[in-house]
N, C-alpha and C positions, 0 to 999 in steps of 0.2 A: 655506671645509672644510677640514681635512685629509683626503688619501684614503689610504688604507691599501689596497694590490693584496692581490689575494685571493689570490695565491700564482700556485704555475704554471699557466697555461693551457694547455690542449692544443683542438686542432684534430680535430674527426671528419672521415672519408676523403671526400675527392670535394667540399669544398667550397669554392669560391675566392670571393676578394671583393675588390671596389677599393671606393677613396675616394677624393675629387674634389675640388676647389673650382670649378663652374661659372659664378661671377658671380650667383647670386641673394642674396644679401649678403655684404657684407663679405669679407674674404681666408682665413675660417674653410671647412673643409671643409664641404659641404651636399646635396653626392649620392653614393650606395651602389649599389652592386649584389650583391647577394649569389644565386653560381649555382652549383646541384651537377652534378654530371658528367654522370651518370643523374637521371633523372624519379625523383622523390622520392614517399612516401607522403607526405600532408598531411591538419591538421584544424587548424581556426581558429575562434577565438571573435573576434568585433567588439561593438563600444559596443552599446547597447540606447540612446543619445540619439535621440529620433527627425526628427533633422537631419543625417543623417549623411553625411559627405563623401563626395564621388563616389570617391575609393580606395575609400573601404566597400563602396560599392554596385558599384562593378565586382569585386572583390576580392570577395564573398559566390558573385555566379557563378561567377569562374572555379575557385572550391576546392571546388564544389558535389561535381565529383566527382571530390573522394579524390587528385587530383594536383598538386603545382608545383612546377615547375625549377628558379626566379628569382624574384629578389623584389627592388624599385629601389624606391629610398625618397628622396626630398629632402625638405630640413627648411628652417625659413625662413618657408615658402608652406602653410598646411593644402588648397588647394583644396576651400575648406567654402564651398556656399551661390553657388555661380556656377552652381546650371542646367544646362540643356543643355553648355553652355560646358566643362565642370570635367569631367562624364561624358566627353565627346569628347574634352578633354587627356589624361583618365585612360587610355583606351584608346588614344589614339597613344602613347602614352610604353609601355604594353605591345606595341605592336607594332614601336617602335622595336626595343624591347631582344630581343623574339624574332626577329625579322631578325637582330640583328647575332651573337646565339650560334647560332641558326639551329633554334633551340626553337618550338614552336607559342604565337601569343603568348598563349594562353586558359593557357598553364600557366605564365604571368606574375601577379605581384601586385601591385598600384602603393600605392604609400605616401606621404604626404606629413602633415608636422606644421610649424606655425607659424600666423602671421595667418589671418585666416578673415576671407573675404570680398576679397580679393585674385585677380587671373588668374594661373595658373601662367606663368610667364617659357617659354614654353615654345622661343623661340628657342635662350638659349642653353641647356632643359634636349637639344634634338635635337645640339645642338651637342658637350654633353658626352658622351652615348651615343654619339657616334661612334667606332666603334675601341676599342669596349669589351672584345671578345675578349682584346685582345693585353694589357690591362690587368690582369685578374685576374690576381691570386696566391694560392697556399695562404697559408696561419698567417695572415691578413689581419683576423681577426675582430675585435680590437682595435681597428683600426684606424675599421672600422665602426662600432661603438660609439660611436666620439668622432663621427663625418658624422652620426648621428644625432638627434644634440644639438640643445637647443634653450637652452632657460633651466636646462637642468642642467650642477652646479658640476663635473662629472668623468663622463666613459665610463663605465658598468656592465658586469659581463663575469663568467663563472665557466661551470666547467665541472665534470663528474666521467664517471669512466667505472663502467661495467655489465659486468663481464665482457669481452668481446674490441671493447667499440663506447664512444665517447665521447658523451656530452652537455654541449652547449656551447652558453651562452644569452647574447643582448648583449639590452641594454632601454634605451627614454630613458624619462624626464618626472617633473618635481618641479613642476608646477603644472596648473591643472584635472584634479581627481587627484579623482575616488570612485568606481571602477569598478565596476560593471558593464557593466561595465569604467572610462582616464582619459587627460589630455594624455599616453596612455601606448601605447606601442610594442613588445613584445617578441617576441626572433626564439628560440628552440628549435629547435638542429639537430643529428640525429645520424645515424650511421650506422651505426646499430642496422636489425635487419632484422624489422619487426612486424607483426602481423596488420591487415588497413584496418579492420578492426571495431571493434578497440581503440582506436583512434589518437582519435579524439573521445570519447568518454566515459572516455578517461583524462585528456585533457588538460581538458576539464570537470572533473573529480576534484577535479586539481591548482589549477587557474584560481583556482577558488569556495575553496582552502584559503592561495591565497596572494593573488593579485594582486586577488582581489575581495574579500580581506582588509584592504584598505589605503585609505586615503582620505587628500590633503594641505587639503583646502579643500572637499569636500563639491561641488565642482561636476564630473558626467558628460560628458566631454570628448563632440566630434562624430565622434572619430578613432582611440579607442581598440582595439585589436587585440591578439589575442596567437596567433603562430603556430608551429605544429609542423611540420617533415618531417625525414622519417626514409628516407634514400635506400638501406640495406640493404645496403653495401658492408662492414661488417664482421660480416653475419651473422645468425641468430639468439641472441635472447638472451632470461633467463627473465623474463616480463613481470611478475611482482611486483617484484624487485627492479628492473624498469626504472622504474619510476613511482616506487619509492623513489627513486631518482636526480631525475628529472625534479623529482621535490617539492624535492629536496634545493638543485637551480641554480633555483628555481623561487623559491624560500622565500631563499637570499639575493640575487636581485635585487628581492624585493619590498622584503628590509629597509632594500636600499641606495636604494629608489627614497623607499620614506618617511623616510630619512636625509637625503636631500639635498632636499628638499624647498623650496620657493622661502620665502628668507629664514630656513630652519628653521634651528637651535643643536642639539635635541634628536633624538631619535629614541625614542614613544612607543611602549612595548606595552601594552595593556590586553587582560590576562585575567578572561574569565566565564567562572564557575565554578557547579555546583548549578543548572542552568537544567532547566527542565523538559525542553524540547526546543531542540535547533541553532537554530531560528530562532530562537527567545525568545533567549540565549544571546548570536546576533551581531547582533540589535536593539539590544540591549541596551550591546553592548560597541561597535558603530558609534554612537551615541545618545553615548557618551561621549566618543571620540575622535575625535568633530569637533567636539565642545562646543568654542564660541570663549573660552570662560569656562575652560574645563578646558584647553586648549591654552595661553592668557596666564599662567594661573597656573604651569604651567609650566615656563615662559619666563623668568617674575620670582621662581624657585624660593619661591612663597608654597604653603604646605602647607591651601590650604583644603578638605579636603574637603568643606564644603557642596558647593562645585559640581560634585561626582562623585554626590552624594546627587539632585541638582537633575536629574544628566544621565539617571542611572538612571529617574529618576521621568516624567522628560519622552519617554520610549520607550513612556508612556499604556499600560502593558499592565495588565489587571487582573488578573493572577494573582500580580504581586509584590507580598511580605507585606512593607513594612518593618520589621517585626519581625524579620524572618529575616533582614534582607541584613546585611553583614558587607564591610566595604570595605578595602584595605591600599594602603599606598605604599611598594616594595619589601618588604623583610617584617615591617613595622610595620604591626600595625592602628590604625589610626585612628579605627572606628566597627565594631562587634560588637554583629550579631544587636539593631540597634534605637537602642542605647547609645551615647554618645562614650565614647575612651577617652583615658585621658592618657595624654601622650607628649612627647617632647623634639623641641620646635618646632625647635629651631636644629640638631638631629640632620638632620629633617627636610630643611630645608633644604639643608643641603649636600645631599643623600641627590637633590637635587628638581635641585642644580646641577652631576650629574652628564652625559654624555653619552647616556646611555640609561636612561630611565627606564620603570618597569613601573607601571603602577596596576590593582589586582587587584579584582574584583567577585563575592562568594562571593554568591548568592539564595537561597541554602538549600531549595530549593524540589522537587529533582532528580539528574537524573546527566550533563546532558548540560554540555557547555563548548565554546569558543572560545578565540581566539585573533585579534587584529586588529591593526595598526602604521598609525601618523598619525604626526606631528610639534607642536612648539609654533609661536607664531603669535605674527611678530615685526614690527617697523618693514621688517625687509624684502622680509616676501611685501606689503606694503602698496605698497613705493616699486617693485618688481619689477612692478607690473601697474598702478600705477596712470598710467604712461607705457609703458605697452607695446609699445604703436604710434608712440611722439611718440618 
């Protein structure tokens, strides 16, 4: 898949990073440290999977006081299902980073992404973290975005400015993604000064509209995390404008995660309107975007809107009235208020052949709406995951 960079990428003040290979796998970058020169206010949201990885368990405790100063991320190994050894390794990693940087180890959040059920190669991680203070560099988040990748096709990064402050984000994830949260990691960094009480509510609102509105394959990872760090070096900002900027960065990263799903060739956007409430809108939208039959139809450029009808119906919502439902591919109605609409099938096939496809559903029952993102389902996804550990 061809990657078009998002334009000029700006770094917030006071954030340094390093990215290196420590030999966890192959010769690709596999270890990253992101460090704020001052202690940052922070909030995080973690996977709801009941089998969370050791870094999630440790990270929840460390961020509970609302402060973070460093992130340490290894790829190629998830540190999941390793029992006490996994917890001990995650804590030791934080202690090493804390000692190297001269900060409290509880201000360090650990992250691991990759294969489940294998012990972290701590000898390699210990050696790789030795002397990191001298390796940290400003303006290095793009390289960090590359180092956190696993099966991603390309690094994801984006930034925007709000008043005197910069919001920058990097993310990874290509499979095992149905957030509440996904093998998805997203790091949002800003030099804005924000009230401590506003961070988590703001992050939750943004995540619900972006990262939690995406699905690649309906599988919720054991490792998903979104972190927001605000070190305050640029001074205070308008909170409403800041939240709009945070939404912009998160929206971009979400779309790129969906676009670059394992084996994907197309980004699918599903818009649901006319719902009784937000919960109904999101339930129906996720049912459509998660349907293997809808996803394969989009891949094959097959304008089989009957699959969308099926997906709407399998949400099992008793408040859906078929006679009020309208479905569109792009701007073309294919089913309107309970009745099929005659349309140019060849034109629809051509539309479905584009790199971005929009499917719209109007339930005709209210004023609520939502938007979710996903991707098509191809042979590439099967190949990627059939032989993942072999």
